[in-house]
N, C-alpha and C positions, 0 to 999 in steps of 0.2 A: 393931211387934209381928213385925211379920216381918224385921226387921233385928235384932231381939235372938234369935230363932231362930235365923239362921243363923251368929250370932256363937260360939253356945253349940256349935252343931254342930261349926264351926271347931275352937274349944276340946279337943273330943271327941276329934276327929279327929287333934289334935296330940299329946294324951296318950297316944290308942292306937298311935299312930307312935313317939312316943319312947320308950314301953314295950319295943317289938319291937325298936327299934333297939339300946337298952340290951341287951338281953338276947342279941343278936345278936353285938356285940361286946364279950361275954365266951368265950374260948376253952375251952369245955367237953369236947371232946370226947377221949375218954380215949387214944386212940393219936395225937396231934398231942404230938410230942416236940419240946420249945424252940422250940415257934412255931406257927402255924397249918397247917401242911402234914403230910399223912399220908403215912409213907412210900412205900406202895404206889404213890400217885399222884404221888409224887417221880420214882418208878422209871418210870410212863409217860411222862412229861414229858422225861425222858432219855432213853430207847428213841426218842422222837421225835427229840430234837436230833442222834441218831446217824443218822436219815433224812435229814437235808440235808446237802446235799455243798459248799453255797457261801450264806456269809452277808454279802454285802459291806456293807450296812447297818447289819451290828452289832445286828440282832433279838434274837440269845438272846446276846450277850454277858456279861448278868446274871446267866443261868442256869448258876449255880455255888454258890452256897450252898447252906445247910441248907433254910431256910425258902424253899419254892418259892414260897409266897404272894408272896413280895415280887420275884418273878422279872418282868421286862417280859413285859404282857402277860395275865399271868395273874390272874385275882380269884379268893378263896375266901369263902366263906361265914363269916363271924367268928365264926359262933355252935357250927357243926359243924365247921369245918376244911377242909372239902371243897371242890376245885377246881370249881367253877360256871363261870366265864370263862376263854377263851382265846383272846384277840383280837391276830393278828399279821397285820393289812392291810399289805400291801408300801406304803413312801412315794412310791410309783410314783404314786400317788394325788394327795400333797400335791405332788409334784413337774409333774405335768401335768393340774391340774384341767380342762383344756377337752375331754379326752374319753378313752376309753380307748386304751389302748399296750398292746403284745404284752407280758406281763411277761417271757417266755424271749429275751428282747432287751433286759433292762431289767437294770443294775448292780445296781439297789435291793433286787431282789427274792431271796427265798428259792428255791432250787435242791436239789431232790431229789425225797422222795418221801412220803406222809402214811401216817405207820405206823399199822399195827392197834393199837398199845398205846394208844390214843386211846379206844380201847373202854373199858380199863379205868376210864376216868372213869365210873362210874356218875351221878353227880351233875352233868353239865356241860350246863349251862343255855344257854349263848353259845357260840357257832363261830365264828370271823371268820378265815380264812384267804385272804382275797381277794387278788386279783392277785399271786399268789406263782406261780413256774413248781415245780410239785408235781403233775405228774399220774403220775408214777411209770411203771414198764415196763407196767404194764396196768390202770390205772385202774380200778381192781376195790376200791378203798377206799369207793364209793359205796355201792357193794351191802351193804357192813358197818354203816355210818352206818345203817340201819337200824333197828339195834338199841340207840341211844343216845335211849330213850326221853323222856328228861327234856328234851331240846332244845327252847327254845321258839325259839330266834333260831341262823341257819345262813347264813351267808353264804361261798360259794366259788364267788362271781365272780371271772373273769377266769383261773381256772386251767385250761390249753388240754387239758379232758377227751377222751375221746373212746370214741367206742360210746353205748349205749343208756341214758336216764337210767333209775335200777333204780327199778321199782314200789316196793321194800321202804321208801321215803323215806314213802310212804304211811302208815308204822308210826309215823311221828313224830303223833300224834296233839296233843300239845301245842303244834306248831311255832307259832309268830306270825307268822316271819319265814322266808323262802325267796329267796336270790339265788342260783341258779345259770346269771347272764347269760355269756356268751362272747364274745372279742373277736375280730378276724380272721376269718378263714376256721376254723368251726367245726369238728368232727368229731362232735361230737355232737347224738345225736336222740333221737327218740321218736314212737314209731307209737301211742302209748297214753295220755293223761293222765287217765284215770278218777280214778286214786291220788288225785289233789288233792283230791277229794270228801271221803276221809278225814280229812282237814286242818280240822277245824269250828272253829277258832279263826285260821283264815291271817289275818290283816291286809295281809299284804306278799308280794308274788309278782313276782320277774324272773327271765326264760328268755330275755332278750334272745339272739339268735344260736344260740338250739337251735334245730336244724330238727324243724319241726311239720308237714312239708306232708303233706297227706292224714288229717289230721285234722279232719273235719267239722263233728264236736260239740263242738268246743271250748267254745263259748260257752255250751253248755249244763252240761257241767261245771262252769265258774265260777260259772255261776248256781246251784250247788248251794252254796255258800260265803259267805253272808250277809255275815258280817265282814270280807269283802275291801274294802281303801280304796285300795290301790294294786297296779296290777297293768303292768308291763311287758313287753310281746311285741314287741320291736320287733327286725326282723331273720329271723324265724321259719320263711320260708317259708309262711306261712297261706295258704291261696287262696281264701278270702273272708269277709266280717263280715256277709253278708245273712240271717246266718240269723231266723229269728223267734223269740220268745220269747213265750208266751202272757202270761208275769207275770215282771217281775223282781226278783228276790231280792236284788241287789246296792243297796240302799238308803241303804248307807254308803259306797258308790264316791265317790272325791274323785279320783282321777288315773289316767290309759287311755292310753298308750302302744301303738299299734299300728304304727309309724311303718315302713317301709321292708320289707312284705311282698308280696302280690301279686295283690291282689282283684281288682282291673279289672272292675268292677261300679258300679253307678251308686250315686253319691252319698245321695240321696234315701233308699234302704233301709239299715238298720244297726240290730243291735240296741242299739246304745249313743247312739241317741239320744231312750232312755227314761231313760235313767242322768240324771234332772235334776240330781241332786247332785253331777254331776262338776264339778270346778274346774279341772282341764286333761284338755285333749283333743290327743293328736295323733295324725293321721291322713297326717301326710305321704309322700311317697313310695311310693305306692300305686296308681299309674295311675285311680284312681277317677275320674269323668266324672257328668255330669249337674249336676242343683241342687240347693242345701242344702233341706233339708224343713225345712215349717213350723213343724216342733218342735224346732228350734234354738232361737228364741224362745220356750221354756219352760224353757232351760238358765239361769238368773235368777242361780246361783253362779257361772256358769265367768268364770274370769281368761282362762286361757290356751288357745288356738285355734291350733291348725297343720295347716293343709290342703296346706302347702307342695308343690311336686315333683309335682303328679299330670297336669300339663300339660293341666288342664282347661279348653279353651277356651271352653267352654257356660255357664261359670258365670256367673249373673245377679249383682248385687253389690247390690244394693236391695232393702231390706222385709226382710231377715233377721236385722236386729242390733239390732231396737228395743226389744227387751227384756232385753237384756247389758251390763244397769247396772255390773257387777261386769268387765268385761273389762279388763283388763292388757297382755295380749300378744295380738296380730293377725302371724298369719304365713300370707300369699297368695303367697308367692315362686313362681315358678317356674312359671306354671298357664297362660301365654299367653292371658291374661284380657286381652278388649277393656273400652273404655269411658272415660269421660271422669273423670283423677283426683278432681276437684273434687270430682262427683257421688258416687265414692264416701265420700269422709270428711265429706261433709257425711250420708251417709246413715248413720252412726254417730248413734247416740243420745247427747243432749248431756249426760245424766246419764254419758258415758263420756268424755265431751273432758275432765272435770278427774282424769281416773284411767289412762287411757291412758299406758302406760309403752313399749311398743316396736310399730311397725308398719312389716312387712316386707312391700313391694309390688312387689320387685325382680323382673326378667327375667321383665316380663309386656309387654303390648300397648297400655298406658295412656299416651293423647293427653291433649292439652288444658294448661292451664298451673297453677303450682303457686298453690292460693287465696290469697286472703290472711290469712282469716281462722286460719291454718294456727300461726298464735301463740296461739290460744285453746286449745291442746292443752297446755297448762301443766304436765302431769308430764311431754310426753315426753322418755324420755330417750336412746330409739334410733329412728333416723325412715331405712330404708331405700328407696329410691326408683329406683336404680340400674338401667340397661340396660330402660329403657322409651322412649317416643316423646314424652316432654314437650318443651314449646316457650315461648317467652318467656322473661322473665327470674325471676331468683329473686326474691321479695319480700323487703323491707325488714325487714318484721314477724319475718321468722324471729332478728334478734335479740335477738330480745326474748323467745327461749325459754332462760329460764336454769337448765333442768336439763338441757338436752340434751348429750348427752356423744359420741354419736356421730350425724354425716351422711355420706351416701352417697347421692351424685346424679349421680355419674360417666355414662359413654354414655348420655347423652340426646343433644337439641339445643336444648339452654338455651342463651340469648343474653344479650348486654346485658353491665353493667358490674358487679363486687365491688368494693365500697366499705367504708368503716369502717364505716358504720351496719350492716352484716350481721355485723357482729361485737359491735358495741357492749354487748349484755348476755350475749355467752355462755361466763359465766362458769364453765361447767361442761365445755364443751366438751376433748374430750382427742383427737379425731380428725375427721378431715374429708377426703373425698373428691369431687373436684367436676372432676376430669378428664374429657377425652374430651368433652366439650361446645366452643361457639362463644363462650367467656367471655372477657373481657377483667377484670385486676385490676390497680384503683385505687388504690391507699393511699400514703399521704403517705411521704416518705423518715424521717420520725421515729415514724411511728407505733408503735405498742406492742400487743401482744394483751394481749388482757385476764385471759388465763389461758396454763397454758405447755401447748403441744399436745402431744402422744406421736407422733403421725403426722398427715402433713399432705400430701393429693397435688394436686397443681393442674396435671398432665399435659394437656399441649395449651391451656392457656389462655395468650393474650398477656400477658405483662409484659417484651420484651425491647425492644430488644438487649442491654443493658447490665444487668447483676445489680442487684436492686432492692433498696438499702440495709438496709429493714424487713426482710429475710430473717434478719439476724442476728440479730434482736430476737426469731425464732421458738424457741430453745432445743430445737426439737425432736429424737427419737429415730430418727423415719423422718422423711425429706422425699423428697417425688416433684416434678422441675422440668423434667420431659422435655418435649422437642416446645414449648417455651415462646419459642423464636426469639432464644435466648440467642446473644451472638457474644463473640470475645474471646478475653482472659486470665483467670484467675481473680483477683478482689478480694484484696487483701493479708488483709481477715480472714475470707474464706470457710473456710477451711480449721480455720484456731482454732475458728470459731462452730458448725463441727459435727463436731469433734475426739471429742465422746463420741455421736453421733450411732449407731445400730447398721444404719439403713438408709438410702442415697441411690442416686436414679436422676437421673442429669441427661442421659440418651440423646438421641439427634435433635435433639444441635443445632449449633452450629457453634465449639463451644468449642475454642481451641489452647491451646498451651505443655505442659508438661510436669506429673507426679504430684509431690508434694512427697517427700521425699528420707524424711521419717520417718512413713510413712504406715505403716510396720508398728507403730507405738506409738498410732494411733488405734482405736476402737474397732468398728470396723466389721464387721459379720456379712456384709451385702448390699450390694456395691456394682456401679452398673452405669452403666456411662459408657460405651456402645457410640453409634457413629454421631457420633464429634464428629472431629478434628483434631489428639487429641494428638500429640504426636512423644516423642521420648528412649526411653531404657529403661523396663522393668517392673521398680518398684523390690523391695524385700523386703516381704512384705503379712503385715496383723494375722494372731495368733496364732489368735483366731475366727471369721475370716472364712470363711462357707460358702458364699457365692458371689459368685462373679468375672465379669461380663464388660465386655471392652474390648476388642470386635470391632469390626472397619469402623474404625479407625483408623490414625494412622500410624507406631505404637511400632516402635522397631528394635531392636535388637541382640540380645541371647542370651534363651532364659528363664532367670532367674538359679538359680544353683546352691543357693543359700541361699533358696529359696523361700518356708521357711515353712508355717504355713495348712494343718496338721495338720488340721484338719476342715472342710477343701472337701470342696463336694460339687457343684458347679456351677464349672467351669471354661470359660470360652467367650472364645478369643483370636484367632479367625479375624480372616481378611482385615488382616492386618498386613505388617510386614516386619521380622516376628521370623526371623532366622538361627542356622545353628550345629546342633547336636545336641540332642535331647532329654536333660536333664540325669536322674542319677539320683534326684534330688532328688523327683522326681515319682512315683517310687515308693512314696514314703510316706503318700500321700495315701488311706487306706484306705478312707475314707467317699466317694469318689468315685464321683457316678452319672454323671455329665456333662463330657465332657473334646472341645472343638471345637479342634485346631490349623490346621485347615485355610486353603489359601490363603495360606501362608507361603514361606518359603524355607528351611525345615529340610533338613539331609539327614542319612546313616548312617544305622544300622541304630536300630531303638527297643531300649532296653535291656532285656535280658532278667530283670531284676529285678523287670520291671513285671506287679506282679499285683494286681490292684485287686479283692477280692470283691464291691463292690457295683456294678461298674460295668454301665453300661444302653446307654450313648451312646458309642462310641471312632468320633470323627470326623477322620482325618489327610489327607484329599484335597485334591490340588495343591499337595504339596512336590516336593521331590527324594528322597525315603526309598527305600531300598534293604531288601536282605537278600530273607530267606523270610518266608514267614507265621507273623506272631509265634506264638511256641509257647505261650507263657504267657495266649494266649485260651481256650485248649479248658478253663481252669480256670474260665471266667467266665460260667457256664450261664446268668445272668440277664440276659447281653447279647441288647439287645433291636434295636440300630440300629450297624450296621460299615458304616464308610466308609474305604476305603482307594485309593479312585479316584485316577488321575492320579500315579502316584510310579512308580519303581522297582522295586518289587517285581517276584522273580522265584522260579523253581522251580516244583513240583506244588502244586495246592491238597489241602490234608491230611484224611486219613479222617476225622480229627475235627471237621470242620467240622459234621457231622452230630449231635455231643453240646449242641450248643448248641441245644436245644431251643426257646428263648424268642425266635427270633432273629427279627425281622418283616422287616428290609430288610439285604439283603446286596450292597454294592456295592464292585466289587473292578476296573471297567473301568477300560482302558489304563495295565494292566502290562504285565510281561514272562511273567506264568505262562504254565506251559505243560503236555504233555501232557494225560490225559483227565479231562473232570471226574469227579468223585468220583461215585459211585452213591449214597453217605450222602448226600449233598444231599436226597435226597426225604424224610428223615427230620425235615426241618423244618417241621414241622407247622403253625406259626403263619406263615410264610414269606408273605408278600405283596409283596416286590419283591426282584428279583434282578435283576443287572446285573454279567455277566462281559464284556461286548463289549471289542473293542480289544485283545487277551489273544492270545496262541498257542496258547488250548486245540485238542485233536485229538480224533481218536475220534468215539464215538457221541454224542448227547443220553440222557442217562440214561433209561432204561422206566422203568416203575410208578410214573408223576408223581402217582397218586393219591392219594399219600402226601401231598401240599402240600393239607390241610386246607383253610386258608383260602383258598387258590386255587380250591379245587373249588367250596366254599359260601359267601360273603359274609357274614359272622356280626359282630353287635354286640358287644363285651365292655368289661368294667369297666377291664381295663389296658390300652386298647388307643393306640394313636398316634395317638389324636383330639385332640393338643394336651397333653393330660397324661398323665403316668404316676405312678400310684399305687405307695406302697412295699408291695411283696408278698415273701411269701418270704424268702429271705436278706438280701434288699435294705431296707439302715433308712436313713432320712431323720429327722436328729437335729431339722432346724429346722420341717420341714412334711411331711404326711403326701401331698402333691402337685405333683409337677415340672411347672410349665406352660413346655414346651419349646417351645412356639407363640412365647413371647416373647424365646425366645432368636434368633431369626431366621437360624437356620441355611437356606442357601440350596441345592438340586438341581437338576444341571442333567438334563433327561430326555431322552432322543430320541425322539420320538412322533410322530404326525401328519405324517411326513415332513422335520420340524423340531427344530431344538435349542430346548426351550422351559425358561425357569426357573420351578422353583416355590420359594415360602416354606415351609418345612417347616411342618406345622400340620397343620388338620382337612384342608385340602382335598387334601395330599397321604397323607394318613394312610389312605385309602379309596383311592388308586390304584393297584391292582393290575397286578404288570409283568414282563415275562420279557423280559430282552434277552442275545440272545446273539451279537449279530453281529459281522463282523471278526474273526472264528477261523479254523481251519479244520478246523472239524467235516464229518464224514462221516458217510455213512449215511443213512438213512431217518427221516422226521419222526415221532415217536414218535406210534401211532396214540390212545394215554392220554394225550395232551395235549390231545385234545378234552374231556376230561373236569372242564377248568379254566372253569368255567363263568363263574366272577367274573372270568377275565382279561380285563384292558380295551386292554392294550397286548402286544402279543408283533412282536419284530424279531429273526429270524434270518438277515436277509441276511449278504451278501458271508461266506459258507463256501462249501461244497463238498457240501451234500447233496443226496441224489440220491432219486431214486423217485416217488410221486405225492404230493399234496397229499391229508392225509387224506379222507377225503369225508364222514366225521362232522362237520367243520370249521364247519357250520352252525348247532350245537349251543352253539357260543361266545357266546352271546348277550350277553355284556356287551364284546364285542369292539368298542373304538372307532378302535383303529390295528394294521394287518397288515400286516408287509413280510416277505415272504420273496425278495427280488429280488436279484439275482446267485448263484445256485446254477447246481443240475443237476437240476433239478426237471423232470419231463417227464410225457406223460400228459394228460386234461383236467384244465380247471379244474372241482371238483364245483359241480353245480346249487346244492347246499346254501347256497353260497357267499350266495347271495340272502336267504337266511332272518336275516342278519345286520342287522336294522333299527337298531343302534345306530351301524355302522362310518361312519366321518368321514375316513379314509385308508387306502389299498390302494396296494400295491408288488407284483406282482408280476413286474418288467423283469428282463430278460436270464436266462432259463431256458431250457428248449426243450419248454416249453407248447404243446399243439396244442389240436386243436378249435375248437368255438362257445363262444364267451364267453357267461355265463350273465347275463340281465339281470333286473333286480328295482328296485323303488321305490326304493328306499334306492342301490344298487349306482350307477342310472343316474343320480344325482346327484353322484356322486364328482368331485373333479376337473375342474369343469365347464369352465374353461379351454380343457383341452387332456385328453381324458381318453385317449386312446390313449397317452399317455407311461405309467400305469401298467401296460403291458403291450408295450411296446417290445424289443426285442429275445426276441422270442416268434414266428418265421416262421409257424409251424405255427398261429398262432390266427387264426381268421376271426368275421367279424359285427362288428356296433357293438361298440364307438367305432372298431375298425381297418377300413382300408380294402379289405377283401377279402370276395369273397364266399366265402360257406359251400356253392355249389350244388355237388351231388354230380357234375354231366356236366361241370364246370370241369376239363380235363387240369392245368390249370396247380396249380389249388389244391392239386388231389391229389397232384401230384407233389412238389408243393411241402412237403406235410403228410405224404408218406411222407419226404420227404429232409432234414424241420426237425429230425429228431433227431441229424443230424450235423456233427459238428464242425469248423468250418471248417479245413483243413490248409493252411498256405503254401506249403510244399515240394511239396506236390501240387498245387497250381497255378501255381504257377512251372514247374514240370518239364512239364505241360503246355500252358502257353503255348508255350516252346521248341519242345518236340515238333511243335505245330502249325503253326509259322513253318516250321519246315524241312522237314514233309510237303508245305507248301502249295508253297515255292519248287520243290522238285524236283518236284514236279507239272507246272507250268509250265515250266521248264524241259526236262523230257522230251519232253512234247509240241511244241513247238519243233524238239528234236532230231527225232522219227520221224517230223513230218508238215510234209511240204515246202510244201504250199500254205499252211498257218498261219504258218511259218515267213517267208513272201515278203511275206504279208500283214501280219505283225508289224513287218517291216523298212519294210513301206511308209508303214506307220502311224507309225512312229518318225521317217521322214525327213519326213513331211508336217508333224508335229508342231513338227519340228526348224528348219524353214524356217519357218514361221508366228512363230516364236518367235523367230527371227532378223531377221526384217523387222521386227517387231514393238520387238524393241530400237533398232534401228537408228533407225529413224524416230524414234522419242520423241527418243531422246539428239541426233539432230542440234537439234530444234524446240527443245531445252532450251539446248541451245548458240547457237543464232542469237538467242533471248531474252535469254540472258545476255551475248552481244555488245551488240545493242542500249541496254541500262540503260548 
């Protein structure tokens, strides 16, 4: 009976739908001439087209005929002829499905402004202009859109609007779908979102990236819109989510994304735990802490749970998931969670084992071994357990996970052998990364993988010294066999087997030989060959390559003039034997972000055509380059790292150096720069490392160093030098949004703690804040303002001609680890505040004119324990431990010495006094003998007596010697 009723209802519904559809297909509007397009609405659309200044994707190429209903992106009501749909979403989303990109930096976007003529489309129900660059001159169009009251669907996401979200959007009372999401550094904000409560039919809301900080009652506003099914409020700077809601009206809510906000409160409290209808919950990157609530067990519909990147080290892993039988994706990565990996996996309910598709527990502190029962997760397609402390072997049962597509176990402490059994049934596997473990790969020479891998990383796995023949069977597009103990030259089959690969890393081996001459015909986009024994010239490069690292080899010759590779973003050639001049072909690398040609034998001047708008790292140290400071650099305002040290550059340091506002590292040491240090250098607010040592700079150290903001207060930042550089502002990275500079292995020599230390550029050096102005001819006093640089760790002003006293407030520089003021003309007492520097590990005040008592302190007394007086040698006026001079006020020697300690040694005066003293002394004796007869008689008698005694002694000794000789 019920089946009959249902069938009857279905037939009635189909009949009604057919009636309205057939009716709608008839163009009955009296003003629809020659088709379904109304002239006034066609004119409005053409006016909109005039506001578009660029359409590289040809989205509007069809907007030319009379019938606008046939134009691309236009939808009309077939019954009335009115335009009801305008859909011009940029193809940027289709080209980049993995994330948002800035539409204003993408060719496939529309550029221009949204014309107010769209307001004439009174019947418009669907408007999608998303991911286009249409902010216009003032972004006022949003205010006017509140009058388009028939809109049911509005998507303006990705358009870089600026200013406040207008409350007039609350007039769109029929709206069901609203997407205002922003990308990148959004300039869009709202102080009040209560207007959302006026949208009673709203089902989808996305305001990702819109700044909503300070809005405390946002959950209450959302709770007033019961139809809501999807809420995206990621990266909105929301302050908290622990508000209490007495009754939750969001009974249809299925998807909630609150990631990347700034909640920083207990995970236990949150209004969202009451939303038991949720299927998708993303709380990642919110600094949440504490335990999961028991109410998590009530969310039985939950399919996706993401609590990643909260650094919640106290999160307990057992007992919370027992009722989550619908769970398909679980992401707990980057939380520092402790515990046994097997215990966590065992705590997942067995009803989930057959449903879980993605499990990400990476970058935590999980220990233990991978359980054998891992193969019972039969639908698991993604398994990320990398960067933990897992031990033991990889169970062979993992080879039975037939739907596994991506496996990442790298950076653990896994041991044992990888055999064919581990791959036997992995027929769906597309990517595997087991690098940075202690594994040995043992596969037969004729082994053929059961599937074609797209990416395989076996870095640090033992497989050498010969290239295993099974490699040629992989046919992968990405291969990492770095640090595998491989030796010798490439086998004949190697380059042909991987000629279609886009990524190849064979670094840190002992591979010799030269690169193939036909390298430019291969498909590589990323080629990493550093730290091997390659020889020969650099060949022409593939056209599509974006990353080339051939550093630390024995390549010779010159950089080819036909380099090609116009898409290069990273070029690292340091530590080879490349000579000659830098060719002008490098000038064509407009996408270049990282250039390192250091430690070669390059000479001559840098090409003046060299203008690379995206360059962030420019490293040419340890060559024989000459000329003045490269003038083109003043246009590269995105520059973060500049190293021209150990070359032959000369002339003045130009004032435009202060325009490089994003500069973090400025290293110009050991060149021939001269004249004053420009005062403009204090405008470099992000500067954290300044090295001008070993030049001929003169004049005073610039005052007002307070402007060096980073050195004054060390601060965390997203685009820092912590091993990665994100693409922001004018910089565009085509292949990846993050450049890992730590991977490039740039070595920096740092003069600190009284010695030359070698650092590998990366996370450690990134937070090493330093000023080195040593070995110049600087004069004047040490600026008092320098003591405001509280984050400074290394300060070296030695071997100059600085005078005056050491600033009394130097003890406020609490981060100082190394201080060197030696070989100057400093005077006065050593400030007692120096004893407050509890982090100080090296101190050198030698060879100045300092005086007074040496201060003592818990840290000072431990420095240079073998011979602490060396820190103060050459300061004759100093007294007290560790020098061996008493500071007693009654000691005339000390007082006289202190009084004269500031006088510099004059050799001319010394020798004149010596001769004068000799002459005066001689004449005093002569005059005494001349005028005093008794003294004269006594003198000559003494002289005769001494003469007689010497004569007798010599004669007797000589006779004795002659007699002994004759006897022999």
